[in-house]
N, C-alpha and C positions, 0 to 999 in steps of 0.2 A: 593385208592382200588378198580379193577375193579369189577363190581357188574354184576352177569350173570341171568339176571330175566327172567319170562317167556314172557314177555312182549320184550325186547331186543333179546329174541332168535328167536322168531316172527319176528320184522323186520329185522334182520339178513335176516331170509329165505325168505322173500318177496323181499328183495334187489337182492338176487343172483336168486331167481325165475324170475325178471324182469331182469336180466342181460343175464340171460342164453335164455330165449325168444326172447331178442331184437336179440341174435345173431342167434338163430336157425331160425327165420323168415329171416333175411339178409342175411344168408346159404343157406335158400331154395332158398330165388329168384335168386341169382348165378347161383343155379344147375337149375335152370328150365331156363335162360338165356340160360345158355350154353347146354341143350338138343334141345333150338329151335335150338338153331343156328345149332347142327347137323344134325336137322330134316330139314333144310337150311330154316327156320322162321328166322332170327337172326334180330333185331331191326334195326333199320336208326342207319348206320354209324359202324355198325358190331360189336361186343361182347368186345370189348377192352377199348371200352369209358365208359361200363355199370361197366363193372368189376374196373376201376381205379375209378371209383367214389365211387363202394362199398368197396373197400381198401381205399380210401382217411375216407368214414362213419365211417368205423369200427374203424379206426384210432383216428379219433375227438371222438368220444363217450368211446373207452378204455384211452383216456387222460383224459379228465373229469372227469369220474369213478377212477380213479388214482388218481387224486389230490384228489379227494373227500374225498376218504380212509386215503392216507395219514393224511391228515388235521384231519378227526376224529378220529383216532389213535393216535393225537400229536406227528408225528416225522418229521411234518414240521413245522413252524412259519408260512407260509404262508396261507392265507385266503382266498381259494377260489371262495366264493361267490361272489367279485366283476368282477370275471371273467363266474358268471352263466348265465349271459344274452346271450352276443357275444356267448358264446360256443354253447347253446340252438338256436341259431339263424343259427348258421353255420350248427349244425343237422340239424335243418330243411329243410334251404335251400337243403342241397346235398339229403336231400329225398325225397325233392320236384323234385329234377333233377332226379332221379334214377325213381320215378312214371312215367315220363314221358315217359321213355323207357319200361318201363313195368308194368302194373299193377300188378303183383306178389310181388312187393316194396312197394305198397302202404300199406300190413298190416303190413309194419314192423312200422308203425305210434300208432298202440292200446300200445306196451309199453313204446314210448315216451308220452303217455299220462299221466301214473302215473307221468313222469319226469313234465309235465307243471305244474299237479296239486300239486306239493312240489315246484317249485321254483317260480311257479308265485302267486300273489295274487288272491283270488278267483272273483273277479268281473272281471279279465283278462284272466283267469287262462277258465273258463267254455266260453267265446266267441270263441279260439283258438280253443278247440276240437272242440267246433259244428263248426269253418272255415275249420279245417282237416278233420273231416268226411265228409263233402262238396266235402274235395277234392277228396277223397277215392272213394265217389259215384262218380264221374265227372269222375275219371281213369279208372273205371268199365263201365261207359258209352260211351268212345271214344275209348277203346277198346275193346269192343265188337263188333261184327260184327253186318248187317244188321239183325234187330226185333233178336238178340238174349238177348237184355239187360233185364232180369226179374227182377220182385220185392223185391226176396230175394236179390239182388245185391244192394239193395239202406238200406233192411231191417237190413240186417247183419250189414253194418257197424255202424249203429243208436245204434243198441242194444249193438255191444263193445262197441262204445262210452258211453254208459248209465252206463253200468257195471264199465270201467273204471273210470266213477267219482265216483260210489260208492263206488267201492275198493279203491279210492280215498282218499275220505272221511275219511275210514274205517282206513287207514294209517298215515296220519295225526292223529286222533286222539291218533291212539297206539303212532305215535311220541312223541306227546306231555304228555301222560301219563308214556312214558320213561323217556325223561326228567323229569319231574316233580319227580321221584323216582332217578333219578340220582342226582338231586339236595338235594333229604331228606337224600340220602345217606350221600352223602359231610357233608352236613349239620351236622350227626349222627356222620359222623368221626372228623370233629370240635370240636362236644361236649364233647366227646371223649375223646379227645386229653387236652380239656380245664381242663375235670375234672380231670385228668392224672395229669395236671399240679398244679391246686387246691390241689389235695390230697400229689404231693410229697412237694408243700411250707405249708402244714400241719403237714403234719411228720416234716420237715425241720425243724417248729416252734416247734411242742410239742419233738422234738431233743433234741432243744438248753433247751426249759422251763426245761424237765428233768433235762439235762447238769447243768442248774444253780441251780436247788433244791439238786441235789450231792454233787456239791462242794459248797454251802454254808454251808449242813449241816457236810460235812467232812471235805475235806481239809480245809477250811476258815475260820471252827471253830478250827482245830487242828492249823493253822499257828498263831490263833490268841492267843492260850495257850501257842507258841513257844516264840511269842514275847513278851509275859506279863511275862514269866519266863526266860527269856533271862536278863530283867531289873532287875526281883529281885534278878538273880543268878550276877549283877553286882553291885548291892546294895550291896549283903550280903560278895561279894569278897571285895570293897572298904572297906567293916567294918573287916576285915580281921576273918571271919567265913568260916573258911576253909568244915568243917561239912554240913554248913546249904549251902555252894556255894555246894559242891558235892551233895548233896540231891536233889537241884533246876535244876543240869546240868544232873542228870540223870531223872527227869520227864522230861526233853527237850529232851532227848535219846531216851525214851519211847515215847514220843507222835507222836516224828518221823518218828520211826520206824512203830508206829499203822497208821500214815498216807500214810505213803510209802506201805504200805500193802493195805490198803483202794484205792491209788490210780492206783494200778499194777493188784488191782479185778476191778477197776472202769475202767479202758480201755479194760480191757475182757469182762465187763459186767455184771458181777458176780454177788453174793448178797455181805453183808459185810462179811468178816472174822471173825468178833468179832460172827457174828452168829452162825457160825460151833459148837460151844456145845448146840446151843438151845438160845432160846430167852432170859425167866428168868437169865440164868445166864450171856447172855450177862449185861443184866441190872443189876444185881449185882455186875460184874466186873466195869462197868459202873460208877456205884456211888462211888465205891473204890475207881477208879481213878480222879473222881474229887475231894472226899475228902483230896486225898493226893495233885493233885494238888495246891487246896489253902491250906494246911500247908506249904507244901514246898512254896507259895506265901506268909507265912506271917497271911493268913487268920484262923480262925477257925470255919469252917463250917463242921455241919456234915451230911452226904448222906445216909439214908439208902434206901433200896428195901425190898418190902415187899409182896407177892405174895399169892391173897385171893381166895378162890374155888379152884376149880381141872385145871390145868394147862388145857388151849383149846389147841385146834389142830390147828393150823394156816399154810395159804401157805406161799411163799417165799416173794409176795409181803406186807401181811398182819405185818407180822414179820419186813419188811425190813422197814414196816413204823412207827410201835410203836416206832422201834430202834432211827432212827432219831430223833421221837417225844421226845422222853429222851436224845438226844444228844443238840438237840437245845435249850431243855427246859431247862438240865444244865446249856447250857454254859452260858443264860442269867441270870438263876439266880448267877453264879460265878462272869458276869462281870459287872452286874448292880444291883443286890437284895442287893448285902450287908448281906446276911440271915446269919443265924447260924444252922440252918436246913433245908434242904431237905428231902422228903418221896416221894420216886416211887413205886405206886401201880397199879402190875398188876394184874387183876379182871376179874377169867372168870365167864359167865353168860349160862343159858340156850341156848341163839339166838345172843349171840354177846361175845367182849370181849372189855374191859377197861382198861385207861393207864392213870391213875393221876399222875401229877407231883406237889407237892406242897411245899412252902417254905415261912418261917416265914420275910423275908423280907423289905425292905419299900415298899414292893407294887406300883400299880400306877392307873391312871385313864385309863381303858379300851378303851376309849375313845382317848385319845391322851398317847401312850404306848412310853416310851424312846425308842428313835432315832429317834426317825421322829419329825416335830412339821405342821405336814401337818392335824393330828389326823387321819392318818390312820395307819393300823399295820405293822410292822415291815416287812422287807422281809423275814426273819424265821417264823412268824406266817403267811404271807399272801401263801407261798408255803407250808409251812404245810399243813393248810386250802384246799388247792385245790390237796393237797397228799391224803386227807383225804374223799376227796366228790370222788374221783375217784374210791375209792374204796367202794363208797354207805356210809363210817361214818359220824363223823358230830366232831368237834370242839369248847371246849366251855372254853372261861378265865371269872376268876371270881379273879379280885381283888378290892384295894382299896389304897390309898396312905397312908404307916404307920399300912395295913392292910394285910400285905402279898399275897399271887397269888396261884391262882390254873388253870392250864391247865387241860384238859381234853379230853381224845381221845376213840369214842368209833366205834368200827369195827362189822358190821352184821356179823356172823358166817353161811359159807354155810351146807344145813342141816347134809351132810355127817362131818363136823366139826365139830358138835355140840352135845351134850350130850341130854339123855333121858331128860325130863322134868324132876325136880327136886331134880335133883342133882346138881344143880350149887349153887350160893348165889344167893337167891332172895335181889331183892334192896327195 
């Protein structure tokens, strides 16, 4: 990014003024030589050598400034700094030769003072400026007529040299500030791109996590049910129980259809189709489907849904999390618990909504749940806990071997989504 600060603009104006000043003073010297030649006061050798030296000086100066400008704007890969000292020496020699022909060219050195102060170290630049100032004074003295040399001819060049040194110091200070500003801008650009890269990586990681949770809570659970039900259908088919086989195939077909609908909505990043009639109806349908799958698999699971308090007004994310929690918990009940009864309770509170999933199955040690031997929660509970925390809620698991299990989810309600105090159920 090309920055255009006030310091950069000021430096650009100073450089333009320097080049214009050099060209103007050189042109003035040439015009004076031409006028003096017409008046019969031509320099030794005539005006042609002077005009030739002036042209060579102008072209040499122009070549150096063009090379520096191209390098500064990145239009060339060559570094002109290695030729800076030879270029400066050539400029100085050409100027000195012109000054010998006419004192009018001596003033051209004042724009060059800035070049010396910028290109040379301070320890070398100041003696060079002092020496060239002495050359200017000497030229004025040599070209002045007898008794025509005045103190102003010496004071003027000295004052000009001092002013050039001060201006050169200011220019170098401004240049350093511009360089610091440029480095700061580049560092900020680098930090911005790094931040954008990390945000993209975090977004991809978050999306992968979201996909993993959604797949686990929907498609993976449905496919697991299909696998178990297909094995049960194979057993009933081997036993020639056509009625039971047909019922189990019907459960497989319904589960596959539900998973297909979930997958299509999932690809379009929409909510679960089960939530179309509302969360309570979706939970009641989930309990009925869980009991039907258990019966088709030869189990005796009774799954009931209860709603307590006034139905809460929930957002799409809250409804989706509660439905996924019920799906994950009931899938664990059907696969691991060996329970005869499961109850899903949705309760509304003045400032929160809670979902409890209870079963009277074999239970487990919460420190070592089934499916994992390393003492951590399974992916379902871990992913569910992360989703609940994202919405500012909490997840609790109460269980003991042989004592059943209760998984509780509690989500806070926004003030606009809640009800007046006293109308919900008090815990």
